[in-house]
mmCIF file as Biopython writes it, N, C-alpha, C and O atoms, coordinates in Angstrom:
data_model
#
loop_
_atom_site.group_PDB
_atom_site.id
_atom_site.type_symbol
_atom_site.label_atom_id
_atom_site.label_alt_id
_atom_site.label_comp_id
_atom_site.label_asym_id
_atom_site.label_entity_id
_atom_site.label_seq_id
_atom_site.pdbx_PDB_ins_code
_atom_site.Cartn_x
_atom_site.Cartn_y
_atom_site.Cartn_z
_atom_site.occupancy
_atom_site.B_iso_or_equiv
_atom_site.auth_seq_id
_atom_site.auth_asym_id
_atom_site.pdbx_PDB_model_num
ATOM 1   N N  . MET A ? 1  ? -92.563 -17.331 134.513 1.0 0.0 1  A 1 
ATOM 2   C CA . MET A ? 1  ? -91.356 -16.652 134.116 1.0 0.0 1  A 1 
ATOM 3   C C  . MET A ? 1  ? -90.148 -17.137 134.760 1.0 0.0 1  A 1 
ATOM 4   O O  . MET A ? 1  ? -90.076 -17.084 135.988 1.0 0.0 1  A 1 
ATOM 5   N N  . PHE A ? 2  ? -89.207 -17.596 134.081 1.0 0.0 2  A 1 
ATOM 6   C CA . PHE A ? 2  ? -87.912 -18.151 134.523 1.0 0.0 2  A 1 
ATOM 7   C C  . PHE A ? 2  ? -86.796 -17.135 134.024 1.0 0.0 2  A 1 
ATOM 8   O O  . PHE A ? 2  ? -86.888 -16.461 132.999 1.0 0.0 2  A 1 
ATOM 9   N N  . GLU A ? 3  ? -85.697 -17.132 134.935 1.0 0.0 3  A 1 
ATOM 10  C CA . GLU A ? 3  ? -84.671 -16.359 134.703 1.0 0.0 3  A 1 
ATOM 11  C C  . GLU A ? 3  ? -83.313 -17.106 134.872 1.0 0.0 3  A 1 
ATOM 12  O O  . GLU A ? 3  ? -83.265 -17.907 135.805 1.0 0.0 3  A 1 
ATOM 13  N N  . LEU A ? 4  ? -82.344 -16.973 134.192 1.0 0.0 4  A 1 
ATOM 14  C CA . LEU A ? 4  ? -80.957 -17.602 134.411 1.0 0.0 4  A 1 
ATOM 15  C C  . LEU A ? 4  ? -79.965 -16.275 134.212 1.0 0.0 4  A 1 
ATOM 16  O O  . LEU A ? 4  ? -80.195 -15.360 133.421 1.0 0.0 4  A 1 
ATOM 17  N N  . LYS A ? 5  ? -78.990 -16.352 134.964 1.0 0.0 5  A 1 
ATOM 18  C CA . LYS A ? 5  ? -77.739 -15.282 134.717 1.0 0.0 5  A 1 
ATOM 19  C C  . LYS A ? 5  ? -76.504 -16.035 134.706 1.0 0.0 5  A 1 
ATOM 20  O O  . LYS A ? 5  ? -76.215 -16.870 135.563 1.0 0.0 5  A 1 
ATOM 21  N N  . CYS A ? 6  ? -75.802 -15.731 133.745 1.0 0.0 6  A 1 
ATOM 22  C CA . CYS A ? 6  ? -74.407 -16.416 133.612 1.0 0.0 6  A 1 
ATOM 23  C C  . CYS A ? 6  ? -73.583 -16.218 134.925 1.0 0.0 6  A 1 
ATOM 24  O O  . CYS A ? 6  ? -72.876 -17.156 135.293 1.0 0.0 6  A 1 
ATOM 25  N N  . ASN A ? 7  ? -73.619 -15.180 135.585 1.0 0.0 7  A 1 
ATOM 26  C CA . ASN A ? 7  ? -72.734 -14.995 136.793 1.0 0.0 7  A 1 
ATOM 27  C C  . ASN A ? 7  ? -73.239 -15.861 137.865 1.0 0.0 7  A 1 
ATOM 28  O O  . ASN A ? 7  ? -72.493 -16.217 138.777 1.0 0.0 7  A 1 
ATOM 29  N N  . ASP A ? 8  ? -74.419 -16.202 137.801 1.0 0.0 8  A 1 
ATOM 30  C CA . ASP A ? 8  ? -74.786 -17.139 138.921 1.0 0.0 8  A 1 
ATOM 31  C C  . ASP A ? 8  ? -74.088 -18.681 138.724 1.0 0.0 8  A 1 
ATOM 32  O O  . ASP A ? 8  ? -74.100 -19.543 139.603 1.0 0.0 8  A 1 
ATOM 33  N N  . TYR A ? 9  ? -73.572 -18.812 137.585 1.0 0.0 9  A 1 
ATOM 34  C CA . TYR A ? 9  ? -72.854 -20.125 137.276 1.0 0.0 9  A 1 
ATOM 35  C C  . TYR A ? 9  ? -71.434 -20.083 137.128 1.0 0.0 9  A 1 
ATOM 36  O O  . TYR A ? 9  ? -70.859 -20.971 136.497 1.0 0.0 9  A 1 
ATOM 37  N N  . GLY A ? 10 ? -70.753 -19.036 137.705 1.0 0.0 10 A 1 
ATOM 38  C CA . GLY A ? 10 ? -69.413 -18.964 137.773 1.0 0.0 10 A 1 
ATOM 39  C C  . GLY A ? 10 ? -68.711 -18.286 136.597 1.0 0.0 10 A 1 
ATOM 40  O O  . GLY A ? 10 ? -67.485 -18.330 136.494 1.0 0.0 10 A 1 
ATOM 41  N N  . PHE A ? 11 ? -69.456 -17.687 135.747 1.0 0.0 11 A 1 
ATOM 42  C CA . PHE A ? 11 ? -69.022 -16.886 134.589 1.0 0.0 11 A 1 
ATOM 43  C C  . PHE A ? 11 ? -69.032 -15.327 134.962 1.0 0.0 11 A 1 
ATOM 44  O O  . PHE A ? 11 ? -69.927 -14.759 135.588 1.0 0.0 11 A 1 
ATOM 45  N N  . GLU A ? 12 ? -67.892 -14.759 134.470 1.0 0.0 12 A 1 
ATOM 46  C CA . GLU A ? 12 ? -67.797 -13.281 134.562 1.0 0.0 12 A 1 
ATOM 47  C C  . GLU A ? 12 ? -68.553 -12.582 133.325 1.0 0.0 12 A 1 
ATOM 48  O O  . GLU A ? 12 ? -67.950 -12.103 132.365 1.0 0.0 12 A 1 
ATOM 49  N N  . CYS A ? 13 ? -69.722 -12.584 133.447 1.0 0.0 13 A 1 
ATOM 50  C CA . CYS A ? 13 ? -70.573 -12.265 132.158 1.0 0.0 13 A 1 
ATOM 51  C C  . CYS A ? 13 ? -71.985 -11.886 132.779 1.0 0.0 13 A 1 
ATOM 52  O O  . CYS A ? 13 ? -72.562 -12.494 133.680 1.0 0.0 13 A 1 
ATOM 53  N N  . ASN A ? 14 ? -72.419 -10.749 132.106 1.0 0.0 14 A 1 
ATOM 54  C CA . ASN A ? 14 ? -73.621 -9.980  132.631 1.0 0.0 14 A 1 
ATOM 55  C C  . ASN A ? 14 ? -74.770 -10.505 131.876 1.0 0.0 14 A 1 
ATOM 56  O O  . ASN A ? 14 ? -75.839 -9.901  131.963 1.0 0.0 14 A 1 
ATOM 57  N N  . TYR A ? 15 ? -74.662 -11.707 131.044 1.0 0.0 15 A 1 
ATOM 58  C CA . TYR A ? 15 ? -75.928 -12.269 130.257 1.0 0.0 15 A 1 
ATOM 59  C C  . TYR A ? 15 ? -76.998 -12.692 131.238 1.0 0.0 15 A 1 
ATOM 60  O O  . TYR A ? 15 ? -76.747 -13.340 132.254 1.0 0.0 15 A 1 
ATOM 61  N N  . GLU A ? 16 ? -78.216 -12.286 130.875 1.0 0.0 16 A 1 
ATOM 62  C CA . GLU A ? 16 ? -79.435 -12.796 131.584 1.0 0.0 16 A 1 
ATOM 63  C C  . GLU A ? 16 ? -80.356 -13.195 130.506 1.0 0.0 16 A 1 
ATOM 64  O O  . GLU A ? 16 ? -80.352 -12.678 129.389 1.0 0.0 16 A 1 
ATOM 65  N N  . ILE A ? 17 ? -81.154 -14.147 130.891 1.0 0.0 17 A 1 
ATOM 66  C CA . ILE A ? 17 ? -82.313 -14.598 129.995 1.0 0.0 17 A 1 
ATOM 67  C C  . ILE A ? 17 ? -83.496 -14.698 130.806 1.0 0.0 17 A 1 
ATOM 68  O O  . ILE A ? 17 ? -83.354 -15.161 131.938 1.0 0.0 17 A 1 
ATOM 69  N N  . LYS A ? 18 ? -84.801 -14.293 130.368 1.0 0.0 18 A 1 
ATOM 70  C CA . LYS A ? 18 ? -86.057 -14.387 131.019 1.0 0.0 18 A 1 
ATOM 71  C C  . LYS A ? 18 ? -86.950 -14.912 130.002 1.0 0.0 18 A 1 
ATOM 72  O O  . LYS A ? 18 ? -86.884 -14.615 128.809 1.0 0.0 18 A 1 
ATOM 73  N N  . GLY A ? 19 ? -87.852 -15.767 130.569 1.0 0.0 19 A 1 
ATOM 74  C CA . GLY A ? 19 ? -88.895 -16.167 129.618 1.0 0.0 19 A 1 
ATOM 75  C C  . GLY A ? 19 ? -89.471 -17.689 129.978 1.0 0.0 19 A 1 
ATOM 76  O O  . GLY A ? 19 ? -89.230 -18.230 131.057 1.0 0.0 19 A 1 
ATOM 77  N N  . ASP A ? 20 ? -90.109 -18.183 129.130 1.0 0.0 20 A 1 
ATOM 78  C CA . ASP A ? 20 ? -90.652 -19.460 129.590 1.0 0.0 20 A 1 
ATOM 79  C C  . ASP A ? 20 ? -89.516 -20.543 129.490 1.0 0.0 20 A 1 
ATOM 80  O O  . ASP A ? 20 ? -88.470 -20.399 128.857 1.0 0.0 20 A 1 
ATOM 81  N N  . LYS A ? 21 ? -89.885 -21.640 130.207 1.0 0.0 21 A 1 
ATOM 82  C CA . LYS A ? 21 ? -88.697 -22.692 130.454 1.0 0.0 21 A 1 
ATOM 83  C C  . LYS A ? 21 ? -88.144 -23.186 129.211 1.0 0.0 21 A 1 
ATOM 84  O O  . LYS A ? 21 ? -86.922 -23.334 129.241 1.0 0.0 21 A 1 
ATOM 85  N N  . GLU A ? 22 ? -88.707 -23.470 128.161 1.0 0.0 22 A 1 
ATOM 86  C CA . GLU A ? 22 ? -88.206 -23.923 126.992 1.0 0.0 22 A 1 
ATOM 87  C C  . GLU A ? 22 ? -87.136 -22.919 126.252 1.0 0.0 22 A 1 
ATOM 88  O O  . GLU A ? 22 ? -86.039 -23.266 125.814 1.0 0.0 22 A 1 
ATOM 89  N N  . SER A ? 23 ? -87.646 -21.719 126.214 1.0 0.0 23 A 1 
ATOM 90  C CA . SER A ? 23 ? -86.746 -20.668 125.524 1.0 0.0 23 A 1 
ATOM 91  C C  . SER A ? 23 ? -85.671 -20.196 126.405 1.0 0.0 23 A 1 
ATOM 92  O O  . SER A ? 23 ? -84.598 -19.919 125.868 1.0 0.0 23 A 1 
ATOM 93  N N  . VAL A ? 24 ? -85.798 -20.055 127.745 1.0 0.0 24 A 1 
ATOM 94  C CA . VAL A ? 24 ? -84.685 -20.010 128.613 1.0 0.0 24 A 1 
ATOM 95  C C  . VAL A ? 24 ? -83.641 -21.073 128.524 1.0 0.0 24 A 1 
ATOM 96  O O  . VAL A ? 24 ? -82.441 -20.798 128.506 1.0 0.0 24 A 1 
ATOM 97  N N  . THR A ? 25 ? -84.114 -22.300 128.468 1.0 0.0 25 A 1 
ATOM 98  C CA . THR A ? 25 ? -83.244 -23.446 128.302 1.0 0.0 25 A 1 
ATOM 99  C C  . THR A ? 25 ? -82.388 -23.350 127.021 1.0 0.0 25 A 1 
ATOM 100 O O  . THR A ? 25 ? -81.161 -23.416 127.096 1.0 0.0 25 A 1 
ATOM 101 N N  . GLU A ? 26 ? -83.062 -23.188 125.792 1.0 0.0 26 A 1 
ATOM 102 C CA . GLU A ? 26 ? -82.434 -23.063 124.528 1.0 0.0 26 A 1 
ATOM 103 C C  . GLU A ? 26 ? -81.378 -21.933 124.404 1.0 0.0 26 A 1 
ATOM 104 O O  . GLU A ? 26 ? -80.249 -22.132 123.954 1.0 0.0 26 A 1 
ATOM 105 N N  . GLN A ? 27 ? -81.840 -20.717 124.843 1.0 0.0 27 A 1 
ATOM 106 C CA . GLN A ? 27 ? -81.129 -19.525 124.708 1.0 0.0 27 A 1 
ATOM 107 C C  . GLN A ? 27 ? -79.861 -19.484 125.576 1.0 0.0 27 A 1 
ATOM 108 O O  . GLN A ? 27 ? -78.797 -19.003 125.185 1.0 0.0 27 A 1 
ATOM 109 N N  . PHE A ? 28 ? -80.068 -20.042 126.818 1.0 0.0 28 A 1 
ATOM 110 C CA . PHE A ? 28 ? -79.098 -20.072 127.776 1.0 0.0 28 A 1 
ATOM 111 C C  . PHE A ? 28 ? -77.783 -21.078 127.322 1.0 0.0 28 A 1 
ATOM 112 O O  . PHE A ? 28 ? -76.588 -20.804 127.435 1.0 0.0 28 A 1 
ATOM 113 N N  . LYS A ? 29 ? -78.310 -22.159 126.849 1.0 0.0 29 A 1 
ATOM 114 C CA . LYS A ? 29 ? -77.514 -23.219 126.405 1.0 0.0 29 A 1 
ATOM 115 C C  . LYS A ? 29 ? -76.634 -22.683 125.267 1.0 0.0 29 A 1 
ATOM 116 O O  . LYS A ? 29 ? -75.413 -22.835 125.254 1.0 0.0 29 A 1 
ATOM 117 N N  . ALA A ? 30 ? -77.398 -21.984 124.218 1.0 0.0 30 A 1 
ATOM 118 C CA . ALA A ? 30 ? -76.645 -21.524 123.067 1.0 0.0 30 A 1 
ATOM 119 C C  . ALA A ? 30 ? -75.625 -20.451 123.507 1.0 0.0 30 A 1 
ATOM 120 O O  . ALA A ? 30 ? -74.469 -20.482 123.086 1.0 0.0 30 A 1 
ATOM 121 N N  . HIS A ? 31 ? -76.082 -19.469 124.388 1.0 0.0 31 A 1 
ATOM 122 C CA . HIS A ? 31 ? -75.159 -18.399 124.928 1.0 0.0 31 A 1 
ATOM 123 C C  . HIS A ? 31 ? -73.864 -19.057 125.465 1.0 0.0 31 A 1 
ATOM 124 O O  . HIS A ? 31 ? -72.765 -18.651 125.086 1.0 0.0 31 A 1 
ATOM 125 N N  . VAL A ? 32 ? -73.983 -19.979 126.266 1.0 0.0 32 A 1 
ATOM 126 C CA . VAL A ? 32 ? -72.838 -20.546 126.972 1.0 0.0 32 A 1 
ATOM 127 C C  . VAL A ? 32 ? -71.968 -21.208 126.009 1.0 0.0 32 A 1 
ATOM 128 O O  . VAL A ? 32 ? -70.745 -21.134 126.122 1.0 0.0 32 A 1 
ATOM 129 N N  . TYR A ? 33 ? -72.510 -21.822 125.110 1.0 0.0 33 A 1 
ATOM 130 C CA . TYR A ? 33 ? -71.647 -22.629 124.120 1.0 0.0 33 A 1 
ATOM 131 C C  . TYR A ? 33 ? -70.839 -21.492 123.280 1.0 0.0 33 A 1 
ATOM 132 O O  . TYR A ? 33 ? -69.618 -21.508 123.122 1.0 0.0 33 A 1 
ATOM 133 N N  . GLU A ? 34 ? -71.738 -20.485 122.759 1.0 0.0 34 A 1 
ATOM 134 C CA . GLU A ? 34 ? -70.996 -19.453 121.714 1.0 0.0 34 A 1 
ATOM 135 C C  . GLU A ? 34 ? -69.967 -18.532 122.550 1.0 0.0 34 A 1 
ATOM 136 O O  . GLU A ? 34 ? -68.918 -18.181 122.009 1.0 0.0 34 A 1 
ATOM 137 N N  . GLU A ? 35 ? -70.237 -18.184 123.726 1.0 0.0 35 A 1 
ATOM 138 C CA . GLU A ? 35 ? -69.465 -17.240 124.454 1.0 0.0 35 A 1 
ATOM 139 C C  . GLU A ? 35 ? -68.517 -17.718 125.324 1.0 0.0 35 A 1 
ATOM 140 O O  . GLU A ? 35 ? -67.540 -17.036 125.633 1.0 0.0 35 A 1 
ATOM 141 N N  . HIS A ? 36 ? -68.737 -18.980 125.811 1.0 0.0 36 A 1 
ATOM 142 C CA . HIS A ? 36 ? -67.853 -19.596 126.951 1.0 0.0 36 A 1 
ATOM 143 C C  . HIS A ? 36 ? -67.161 -20.927 126.392 1.0 0.0 36 A 1 
ATOM 144 O O  . HIS A ? 36 ? -66.168 -21.399 126.947 1.0 0.0 36 A 1 
ATOM 145 N N  . GLY A ? 37 ? -67.665 -21.423 125.418 1.0 0.0 37 A 1 
ATOM 146 C CA . GLY A ? 37 ? -67.203 -22.772 124.820 1.0 0.0 37 A 1 
ATOM 147 C C  . GLY A ? 37 ? -67.597 -23.940 125.722 1.0 0.0 37 A 1 
ATOM 148 O O  . GLY A ? 37 ? -66.880 -24.937 125.790 1.0 0.0 37 A 1 
ATOM 149 N N  . ILE A ? 38 ? -68.673 -23.830 126.379 1.0 0.0 38 A 1 
ATOM 150 C CA . ILE A ? 38 ? -69.070 -25.008 127.170 1.0 0.0 38 A 1 
ATOM 151 C C  . ILE A ? 38 ? -70.438 -25.520 126.607 1.0 0.0 38 A 1 
ATOM 152 O O  . ILE A ? 38 ? -71.422 -24.781 126.617 1.0 0.0 38 A 1 
ATOM 153 N N  . ASP A ? 39 ? -70.482 -26.696 126.155 1.0 0.0 39 A 1 
ATOM 154 C CA . ASP A ? 39 ? -71.613 -27.398 125.580 1.0 0.0 39 A 1 
ATOM 155 C C  . ASP A ? 39 ? -72.569 -28.162 126.518 1.0 0.0 39 A 1 
ATOM 156 O O  . ASP A ? 39 ? -72.616 -29.392 126.514 1.0 0.0 39 A 1 
ATOM 157 N N  . TYR A ? 40 ? -73.282 -27.443 127.273 1.0 0.0 40 A 1 
ATOM 158 C CA . TYR A ? 40 ? -74.125 -28.055 128.294 1.0 0.0 40 A 1 
ATOM 159 C C  . TYR A ? 40 ? -75.239 -28.737 127.453 1.0 0.0 40 A 1 
ATOM 160 O O  . TYR A ? 40 ? -75.646 -28.238 126.404 1.0 0.0 40 A 1 
ATOM 161 N N  . THR A ? 41 ? -75.715 -29.914 127.970 1.0 0.0 41 A 1 
ATOM 162 C CA . THR A ? 41 ? -76.964 -30.487 127.505 1.0 0.0 41 A 1 
ATOM 163 C C  . THR A ? 41 ? -78.081 -29.776 127.768 1.0 0.0 41 A 1 
ATOM 164 O O  . THR A ? 41 ? -78.075 -28.905 128.638 1.0 0.0 41 A 1 
ATOM 165 N N  . LYS A ? 42 ? -79.183 -30.071 127.035 1.0 0.0 42 A 1 
ATOM 166 C CA . LYS A ? 42 ? -80.502 -29.453 127.457 1.0 0.0 42 A 1 
ATOM 167 C C  . LYS A ? 42 ? -80.902 -29.859 128.782 1.0 0.0 42 A 1 
ATOM 168 O O  . LYS A ? 42 ? -81.415 -29.066 129.572 1.0 0.0 42 A 1 
ATOM 169 N N  . GLU A ? 43 ? -80.655 -31.228 129.083 1.0 0.0 43 A 1 
ATOM 170 C CA . GLU A ? 43 ? -80.831 -31.656 130.402 1.0 0.0 43 A 1 
ATOM 171 C C  . GLU A ? 43 ? -80.188 -30.904 131.534 1.0 0.0 43 A 1 
ATOM 172 O O  . GLU A ? 43 ? -80.794 -30.616 132.566 1.0 0.0 43 A 1 
ATOM 173 N N  . ALA A ? 44 ? -78.960 -30.606 131.301 1.0 0.0 44 A 1 
ATOM 174 C CA . ALA A ? 44 ? -78.179 -29.896 132.412 1.0 0.0 44 A 1 
ATOM 175 C C  . ALA A ? 44 ? -78.740 -28.444 132.665 1.0 0.0 44 A 1 
ATOM 176 O O  . ALA A ? 44 ? -78.860 -27.950 133.787 1.0 0.0 44 A 1 
ATOM 177 N N  . VAL A ? 45 ? -79.052 -27.856 131.540 1.0 0.0 45 A 1 
ATOM 178 C CA . VAL A ? 45 ? -79.626 -26.493 131.725 1.0 0.0 45 A 1 
ATOM 179 C C  . VAL A ? 45 ? -81.111 -26.535 132.433 1.0 0.0 45 A 1 
ATOM 180 O O  . VAL A ? 45 ? -81.524 -25.667 133.202 1.0 0.0 45 A 1 
ATOM 181 N N  . THR A ? 46 ? -81.804 -27.658 132.042 1.0 0.0 46 A 1 
ATOM 182 C CA . THR A ? 46 ? -83.061 -27.776 132.650 1.0 0.0 46 A 1 
ATOM 183 C C  . THR A ? 46 ? -82.981 -28.037 134.258 1.0 0.0 46 A 1 
ATOM 184 O O  . THR A ? 46 ? -83.776 -27.535 135.052 1.0 0.0 46 A 1 
ATOM 185 N N  . GLN A ? 47 ? -81.943 -28.866 134.609 1.0 0.0 47 A 1 
ATOM 186 C CA . GLN A ? 47 ? -81.464 -28.929 136.180 1.0 0.0 47 A 1 
ATOM 187 C C  . GLN A ? 47 ? -81.154 -27.667 136.746 1.0 0.0 47 A 1 
ATOM 188 O O  . GLN A ? 47 ? -81.360 -27.462 137.942 1.0 0.0 47 A 1 
ATOM 189 N N  . PHE A ? 48 ? -80.618 -26.691 135.900 1.0 0.0 48 A 1 
ATOM 190 C CA . PHE A ? 48 ? -80.258 -25.260 136.579 1.0 0.0 48 A 1 
ATOM 191 C C  . PHE A ? 48 ? -81.743 -24.815 137.023 1.0 0.0 48 A 1 
ATOM 192 O O  . PHE A ? 48 ? -81.997 -24.458 138.173 1.0 0.0 48 A 1 
ATOM 193 N N  . ILE A ? 49 ? -82.576 -24.866 136.119 1.0 0.0 49 A 1 
ATOM 194 C CA . ILE A ? 49 ? -83.923 -24.205 136.197 1.0 0.0 49 A 1 
ATOM 195 C C  . ILE A ? 49 ? -84.655 -24.810 137.434 1.0 0.0 49 A 1 
ATOM 196 O O  . ILE A ? 49 ? -85.242 -24.140 138.285 1.0 0.0 49 A 1 
ATOM 197 N N  . LEU A ? 50 ? -84.548 -26.081 137.418 1.0 0.0 50 A 1 
ATOM 198 C CA . LEU A ? 50 ? -85.285 -26.888 138.453 1.0 0.0 50 A 1 
ATOM 199 C C  . LEU A ? 50 ? -84.696 -26.664 139.960 1.0 0.0 50 A 1 
ATOM 200 O O  . LEU A ? 50 ? -85.415 -26.660 140.959 1.0 0.0 50 A 1 
ATOM 201 N N  . ARG A ? 51 ? -83.346 -26.486 139.973 1.0 0.0 51 A 1 
ATOM 202 C CA . ARG A ? 51 ? -82.737 -26.105 141.217 1.0 0.0 51 A 1 
ATOM 203 C C  . ARG A ? 51 ? -83.102 -24.639 141.544 1.0 0.0 51 A 1 
ATOM 204 O O  . ARG A ? 51 ? -83.469 -24.336 142.679 1.0 0.0 51 A 1 
ATOM 205 N N  . LYS A ? 52 ? -83.017 -23.877 140.713 1.0 0.0 52 A 1 
ATOM 206 C CA . LYS A ? 52 ? -83.625 -22.489 141.003 1.0 0.0 52 A 1 
ATOM 207 C C  . LYS A ? 52 ? -85.182 -22.289 141.350 1.0 0.0 52 A 1 
ATOM 208 O O  . LYS A ? 52 ? -85.599 -21.490 142.188 1.0 0.0 52 A 1 
ATOM 209 N N  . TYR A ? 53 ? -85.919 -23.088 140.618 1.0 0.0 53 A 1 
ATOM 210 C CA . TYR A ? 53 ? -87.322 -23.118 140.878 1.0 0.0 53 A 1 
ATOM 211 C C  . TYR A ? 53 ? -87.780 -24.361 141.273 1.0 0.0 53 A 1 
ATOM 212 O O  . TYR A ? 53 ? -88.451 -25.027 140.484 1.0 0.0 53 A 1 
ATOM 213 N N  . PRO A ? 54 ? -87.501 -24.795 142.443 1.0 0.0 54 A 1 
ATOM 214 C CA . PRO A ? 54 ? -88.007 -26.209 142.854 1.0 0.0 54 A 1 
ATOM 215 C C  . PRO A ? 54 ? -89.623 -26.358 142.996 1.0 0.0 54 A 1 
ATOM 216 O O  . PRO A ? 54 ? -90.192 -27.430 143.203 1.0 0.0 54 A 1 
ATOM 217 N N  . GLU A ? 55 ? -90.175 -25.267 142.868 1.0 0.0 55 A 1 
ATOM 218 C CA . GLU A ? 55 ? -91.669 -25.478 142.787 1.0 0.0 55 A 1 
ATOM 219 C C  . GLU A ? 55 ? -92.217 -25.948 141.348 1.0 0.0 55 A 1 
ATOM 220 O O  . GLU A ? 55 ? -93.397 -26.210 141.114 1.0 0.0 55 A 1 
ATOM 221 N N  . CYS A ? 56 ? -91.259 -26.003 140.514 1.0 0.0 56 A 1 
ATOM 222 C CA . CYS A ? 56 ? -91.649 -26.365 139.040 1.0 0.0 56 A 1 
ATOM 223 C C  . CYS A ? 56 ? -91.485 -27.774 138.831 1.0 0.0 56 A 1 
ATOM 224 O O  . CYS A ? 56 ? -91.743 -28.193 137.703 1.0 0.0 56 A 1 
ATOM 225 N N  . LYS A ? 57 ? -91.080 -28.634 139.765 1.0 0.0 57 A 1 
ATOM 226 C CA . LYS A ? 57 ? -90.733 -29.927 139.612 1.0 0.0 57 A 1 
ATOM 227 C C  . LYS A ? 57 ? -91.986 -30.724 139.250 1.0 0.0 57 A 1 
ATOM 228 O O  . LYS A ? 57 ? -91.912 -31.938 139.060 1.0 0.0 57 A 1 
#
């Protein structure tokens, strides 16, 4: 189980997503684009996950 929170990445936002790596990546990417106007690549969001969960490399 993976988790990303918007406020961990500098946004004043309470959005959190939990789940498997693929769904967290896709949903976080979509949320940040729709709500904050930032179009992160899938690879960038994957890097967020890998930095937070280094044991998954």
